[in-house]
C-alpha positions as CSV (number, residue, x, y, z in Angstrom):
1,M,113.6,95.5,106.6
2,L,112.3,97.0,103.4
3,V,114.6,99.7,101.9
4,A,112.9,102.6,100.1
5,S,114.4,103.9,96.9
6,A,114.8,107.6,97.4
7,S,116.0,108.1,93.8
8,D,113.1,106.1,92.2
9,P,109.8,106.1,94.0
10,I,108.2,104.4,91.0
11,A,110.5,101.4,91.5
12,N,109.5,101.4,95.2
13,M,105.8,101.4,94.3
14,H,106.4,98.4,92.0
15,L,108.3,96.6,94.9
16,I,105.3,97.3,97.3
17,H,102.9,96.0,94.6
18,T,105.0,92.8,94.1
19,L,105.2,92.2,97.8
20,C,101.4,92.5,98.1
21,R,100.7,90.2,95.2
22,S,103.1,87.6,96.4
23,G,101.5,87.5,99.8
24,V,104.5,88.5,101.9
25,A,103.6,92.1,102.5
26,H,102.5,91.4,106.1
27,H,106.1,90.9,107.0
28,F,106.9,94.5,106.0
29,Q,103.6,96.1,106.9
30,N,105.1,99.0,109.0
31,E,107.7,99.9,106.4
32,I,105.1,99.7,103.6
33,E,102.7,102.0,105.5
34,K,105.5,104.6,106.1
35,Q,106.5,104.6,102.5
36,L,103.0,104.8,101.2
37,A,102.2,107.7,103.5
38,H,105.3,109.5,102.2
39,H,104.5,108.7,98.5
40,F,100.9,109.7,98.9
41,M,102.0,113.2,100.2
42,T,104.4,113.6,97.2
43,L,102.1,112.0,94.6
44,S,102.0,115.0,92.4
45,E,105.8,115.0,92.2
46,I,105.9,111.2,91.5
47,I,103.3,111.5,88.7
48,D,104.4,114.7,87.0
49,D,103.0,115.9,83.8
50,D,106.5,116.0,82.3
51,K,107.1,112.3,83.0
52,D,105.7,109.7,80.6
53,H,104.3,106.8,82.7
54,D,102.7,103.8,81.1
55,L,99.2,102.6,82.0
56,H,100.6,99.7,83.9
57,T,102.7,102.0,86.2
58,I,99.7,104.2,86.9
59,A,97.6,101.1,87.7
60,V,100.2,99.7,90.1
61,I,100.3,103.0,92.0
62,F,96.5,103.3,92.1
63,Q,96.1,99.7,93.3
64,A,98.9,99.9,95.9
65,F,97.2,103.0,97.5
66,R,93.7,101.6,97.3
67,L,94.7,98.2,98.8
68,H,96.2,100.1,101.8
69,G,93.1,102.2,102.5
70,Y,94.1,105.5,100.7
71,N,91.2,107.4,99.2
72,M,92.4,107.7,95.6
73,S,89.5,108.3,93.3
74,S,89.4,106.5,90.0
75,D,88.5,109.9,88.5
76,A,92.2,110.9,89.0
77,I,93.0,108.8,85.9
78,S,91.3,109.8,82.7
79,T,92.0,109.0,79.1
80,G,91.5,110.8,75.9
81,T,89.7,108.0,74.2
82,K,86.5,106.0,74.8
83,D,87.8,102.7,73.4
84,P,90.1,101.0,75.9
85,M,91.6,98.9,73.0
86,Q,92.9,102.1,71.4
87,L,94.7,103.3,74.6
88,S,98.4,104.1,74.5
89,H,100.6,105.5,77.2
90,N,100.3,109.0,75.7
91,D,96.5,109.0,76.3
92,V,96.6,108.8,80.1
93,E,96.1,112.0,82.0
94,I,96.3,112.4,85.7
95,N,94.1,115.1,87.4
96,F,94.9,116.3,90.9
97,G,92.0,118.6,91.7
């Protein structure tokens, strides 16, 4: 049984990502689907404008949703710079609309 972290959904998304990458996610498929459904409904609360998430965290969330069939547009993530080598965590902006 996979236990969700109610206090830290970002840590839970990292756990789901790790399970998928290690190849054992199929053992927890029902639990992962339930948690992703809940996290997808509360995505705007997870990725709040006041919280400072790094690019890796945003990529983990994006990949976990996309791998499980959630329609999350890559347009949801935009940056303030054209050069990816000049990116910092402060340049990432999430758009929900």
